[in-house]
N, C-alpha and C positions, 0 to 999 in steps of 0.2 A: 250624364252628358257633359262633355268638356266644353269649356268656353272657347269660342273661336279666337284665334290670335288677332291682335291688333297691330298693324304695321310689321308683321312677321315675328312678333314677340308674344309669348304667352303672358297673359295678364298676371298670373300667379307665380311666375318664375322667381321674382325677387323675394316674395313672401315665403315661399317654400324653401329657398336655399339660404335664407338669412342665418340660421344657426351654424351652418356648415361652410359658409362663404370663405373664410380665411384658413380653413383646415387643409393642410397640404402635407402628406406624409413624407414627401421628398425633402422638406425642410427640417425634419427631425434627425438629429445625430449626424450632421454632415461630417465627413471624415476625409482627412488628407493622409495618404500613405506614402512614405518615402522609403526607398531601399538604400541602405548603406552597405559597406563591405561585409559587416557581420550581423546586421539585424534589419528588421522592418520597424519603422517608427510611425505610429498612428497618432494623429491629433484629431480628437473628436470634440466638436463643439457641443457644449452642455450648458447653454445659458439658462439662468434661473434655478439651477440645481446647486446644492451644496455637496461637499464631500460625503456627508452622511447619507445622501440620497442615492449614491452610486454603488454598484456592485459589479465585479468582474469575476467570471468563472471559466475555468478550463475543463472541458468534458469531451472525451472521445475525439480529440483533435480540434475541437471548435472553441474559440474564445468568444464568450458571450458577455456583452456589456449591457447592463440594464440600469434604468433610473426610474425612480418613483418619488413623487412629491405631493404634498397636500398643503395648500395655503389657505388661510382664513383671515380676511381683513374685516374685522368688525369695528364699527365706529358707533359710539352711543353718545347721546347728549347728556346733560347733567341730571336728567330725570331717569336715565337708564333706558330710554327708548332708542331704537335703532334709527340712525340717519342713513347709514349705508351698510350693506352686508353682502360681501362677495366671497365666494368660495371657489377654489380651483383644486382639482386633484387629477393626476394623470401619470401615466407611465409609458415607457418606450424601451425597446431593446433592439440590439443588432448583434449578429454573429459573424465571425470571420474564421475561415478554416486556416489553421496554422500548422497542421500536421500532427501525426501521432507521436513524433519524436520529441516535441517540445514539452517540457515539464513545467508545472505551476511555479516552482521556485526560480525558474529561469526568466520569467516575465516580470518586468518592472513597470510600475504605474505611478503617476504623479498627477495631482489635480491642482491647477493654478489658473486664476483669472478666467474661469468659466470654460477651460479647455482641459480635457482629460488626455494626458500624454502617456502612451503605452509603448514600451520597447519589447519587441519579440525577437529573440535571437534566431538566426538562420541555423537550421540543422540539416545536415546531409541526409537525404533519404537513403535508408539502407537498401541496397539492391536485393531484391528477392531472388533467392536461389531456386531455379527451376528444377523441380524433381523430375528425374527420368522415370517415367512410368511405362514399363514395357509389359506387354502381355506375352506370357509364355505360349509358344506355339508347339503343340504336341504333334507327333507323327513321324 
């Protein structure tokens, strides 16, 4: 049986949501995309990550950027007992369709000041030639 709400609020709302309160997937990997004459410039916010934590991959026309990290903050006193022990590990990824014509060697990436900067050249889409498929009519 659920507890009745007091003043329109559930008594257990704060307790149940505490571990998940500040988790918001919209704040992960915020990206600015600029279009220039010859390329698309992506600036992806990656705070708390180092260059070694990042990976970019081009597969079947999709550029996928992923990041994974693990932090361990152990503090011990002079007797070797823990005073504070905090761990964090997490990963995130995001994909962008850049087209089948873009090659891996054409994409340039640089990481500085917590921002991953990626330059993707514009490629003209090759017009597909429509094949004339005629059915032979006998008679």
